[in-house]
C-alpha positions, -999 to +999 in steps of 0.1 A: -230-696-451-252-673-428-245-669-391-260-696-368-273-674-341-281-704-320-245-712-316-237-678-308-263-679-282-247-709-266-214-691-267-226-658-250-250-675-228-233-707-220-245-733-197-210-751-196-174-737-200-142-756-204-110-736-198-082-753-216-045-748-205-048-723-176-017-723-155-006-713-120+021-689-135-008-668-146-025-673-113-051-693-132-066-661-145-093-678-165-105-703-140-106-674-112-124-650-137-153-675-141-156-677-103-191-664-104-202-684-134-236-698-130-231-729-152-208-759-150-171-749-151-145-775-162-107-774-167-086-793-192-050-796-182-025-825-184+003-813-162+001-832-129+013-803-108-012-778-123-040-804-120-033-806-082-036-769-078-066-767-100-084-792-076-076-768-048-095-743-065-126-766-065-127-770-103-131-804-118-101-813-142-100-835-172-069-846-192-091-844-225-119-823-238-134-855-249-138-867-213-161-839-203-194-856-196-218-831-211-218-806-243-195-777-241-209-743-251-179-723-247-140-733-246-116-707-234-082-717-248-050-705-231-024-728-245+010-720-264+006-709-300+022-742-311-005-763-295-034-741-308-041-761-341-043-794-320-068-777-294-088-764-325-092-800-337-104-812-304-130-784-303-142-793-336-144-830-330-162-822-296-188-799-314-180-771-291-204-742-299-174-716-302-139-713-289-123-681-275-085-683-282-066-661-256-036-675-272-015-649-291+017-650-312+000-651-347+001-626-375+003-597-351+040-607-344+048-602-382+068-633-383+068-662-408+058-686-381+031-664-366+014-659-400+018-698-408+000-707-377-027-680-381-033-692-417-036-727-405-062-718-377-082-698-403-083-723-429-093-753-406-118-732-387-136-720-419-134-754-435-152-768-403-175-739-400-163-737-365-168-705-345-135-694-333-133-661-313-098-644-317-070-654-313-052-629-293-082-617-273-101-614-240-134-632-254-168-630-239-183-610-210-219-617-198-223-604-162-258-618-158-243-653-160-209-646-145-190-651-178-160-628-174-130-616-191-113-606-159-119-612-122-124-576-114-155-572-136-187-573-118-214-601-120-250-599-114-278-582-133-271-575-170-275-541-186-286-531-221-253-523-238-235-547-263-199-538-266-175-550-294-139-545-291-106-556-309-089-546-277-091-568-245-080-539-223-106-515-237-134-541-234-125-547-198-119-509-190-154-500-207-172-527-186-157-515-153-158-477-158-192-481-177-205-498-146-195-471-124-210-445-147-244-462-150-236-477-185-240-516-180-232-543-205-255-570-214-231-587-236-195-580-247-168-595-269-132-589-275-122-605-306-085-595-312-073-608-347-108-618-357-097-643-383-132-661-383-157-641-367-153-603-369-170-570-361-196-574-388-206-609-374-209-596-338-227-564-350-254-587-368-256-609-336-261-579-311-284-560-335-311-589-331-307-591-294-339-576-279-321-569-246-294-548-262-305-512-267-272-496-277-240-510-292-206-495-284-173-504-305-137-501-303-121-510-336-087-508-351-095-519-387-118-541-407-109-568-431-139-567-453-152-532-456-182-540-476-194-566-451-188-544-423-207-514-436-235-535-446-237-549-411-234-515-397-262-500-419-286-528-408-277-526-371-279-487-371-316-488-383-325-509-353-304-492-325-278-467-319-241-478-327-212-455-315-176-464-326-144-453-313-118-460-340-081-464-329-052-457-349-060-422-365-025-411-366+005-425-384+021-436-351-012-452-341-015-472-373+019-486-368+008-497-334-022-514-348-003-536-369+015-551-339-015-552-318-040-571-339-025-571-374-055-550-387-050-526-417-053-490-410-081-469-426-077-432-434-096-413-408-115-390-432-127-420-452-137-439-420-157-411-405-176-403-437-183-442-443-196-446-406-218-416-407-234-425-440-241-459-424-261-441-397-236-447-368-217-422-348-179-418-341-163-406-310-127-399-302-118-417-269-132-440-243-147-413-221-167-399-250-178-434-260-192-441-224-208-407-222-224-409-257-239-443-250-253-431-215-269-401-230-286-423-258-299-449-233-312-423-207-323-392-227-356-390-247-352-379-283-330-348-285-346-324-311-331-290-304-299-272-295-310-248-271-299-254-235-310-241-200-283-243-175-291-242-136-274-248-104-240-234-107-225-206-088-213-173-106-180-186-117-193-220-125-222-206-146-196-188-168-174-220-172-205-244-180-219-219-205-186-219-224-184-256-223-219-260-239-214-231-265-179-245-276-196-279-280-220-262-307-251-258-284-270-226-276-276-210-241-303-186-251-323-160-229-356-172-215-390-159-227-405-128-209-432-150-194-404-170-175-388-139-163-422-126-151-428-159-131-392-157-118-397-122-105-425-132-082-401-151-059-365-149-072-341-127-051-315-113-073-290-104-046-261-128-051-280-148-078-289-146-115-319-159-135-309-149-170-295-184-182-276-198-169-295-198-135-273-192-103-299-197-077-280-182-049-302-178-020-331-191-040-320-228-036-352-236-016-372-227-047-350-247-070-378-273-079-399-243-091-371-227-110-366-261-128-404-262-136-402-228-152-372-237-172-388-269-186-420-249-196-400-222-214-405-220-251-369-210-257-354-241-242-350-277-256-329-293-230-322-287-193-288-293-176-286-290-137-253-286-119-257-307-087-232-300-058-233-331-039-212-318-011-240-294-002-260-324+009-232-341+027-247-337+060-283-334+050-294-366+035-331-360+042-327-329+021-311-345-004-336-373-009-363-347-010-346-325-036-335-355-058-371-370-057-386-336-066-363-333-097-372-368-108-408-362-105-404-331-127-385-352-151-415-376-155-438-347-165-417-335-194-407-348-227-376-325-228-342-342-221-329-335-186-292-342-175-271-334-147-235-324-141-224-341-108-188-335-101-171-359-077-146-347-053-112-362-045-122-374-010-135-409-008-167-399+009-173-373-017-169-398-046-192-423-029-219-398-023-216-385-060-219-421-072-249-427-051-266-396-061-259-404-099-275-440-093-306-423-081-307-399-111-301-427-135-329-448-121-352-418-130-340-414-165-318-385-159-280-392-169-254-378-147-219-368-159-187-360-138-178-328-158-195-301-177-174-307-208-183-344-210-219-335-205-220-310-234-201-333-257-225-361-250-257-339-255-241-326-289-235-362-300-269-372-292-284-343-310-263-350-341-276-388-338-312-377-340-308-348-366-306-369-399-340-368-415-342-407-415-345-407-379 
């Protein structure tokens, strides 16, 4: 039976949520996480002591799911594992659109009882065609509606990234760090053991969501390789898909078994299969965020020749090494560009070869950028921006940033920035503010030259296949 996308719509964009079994010993983590939820929030709890504390939170409690006076779109289940089958029956009878089971202690424990309970949940949910998310997971994040996996996540405007993760920690970390880096989630799911709905189902759902422009994934393994690769091929034809695979070492594979009970896949086989499906692989969370960022903000990357501008002498050497080691080229400029530079560029304490160290020519930086963008030997431009130089000159900062954003609008070439944040709180805040300005104008900002180089190379590799 095919996916019922309307039921997934209700789950990911709910008008009502019922939290079942939340307790004070966990500081009512699920009820507090939904503090910004824009719909109706209900609690289901039978313990009189807990009920009194839940009322103090301002949440209406019922002792039975059946008593809630309206349809329930999403149930969040936080009960002991022995009670999970009963709660599943309640959700089925109540025709809840989907239930996220935070409850753990199933096959991932490698115990007879854990496997028995997981088998029971799986068979009953599939028999009833019920959409069970998990178990052993953190469920759904939709910031636009205030549906959260953790109270520390942001709420408000949604982004254009769909994120699918077997790990709840990675799902939450991606949402928080990505938000700081200008990579905002529209919808995300942590699906844990994935006994009913798995990665392929969420891929199919996100691929049809017009608001999602790119999909990021953290996976430990897949249960049905053929189904997953089919969904991956279809999704990759519609939008970029970037996958971070956990458990690439023998030790990591062993950790996977006790985390979500997934089967390990040989890394070489995995990488080849993913790339043949049109998706991309990355090695860690930072590379995942950076690659998704580059794919969102950059126009099509069609060449490997890079102009680097803005660094001092030592920084120019380091940034050149970083981009060359990533597999990109830092060529000399055309004679025409050098002729134009010669009309104003002061070479004392500076260099205009490539990389360009502006030195005392900083007042002509916009003109330098314009020449680089017009150079026939250059496919991409990377600007090294030192935010501390603008610390006490906000007007100058605004003028220079606006000038660079205007130049970006006049070219089809990819432009990106390296914007180091310094350890002082003021320095970090200023760098973040400048990054937001650049992101708003279509220029992605990266905290280090190595991260920028890898993101640009990954994006070039994504666009290189003839099918694109």
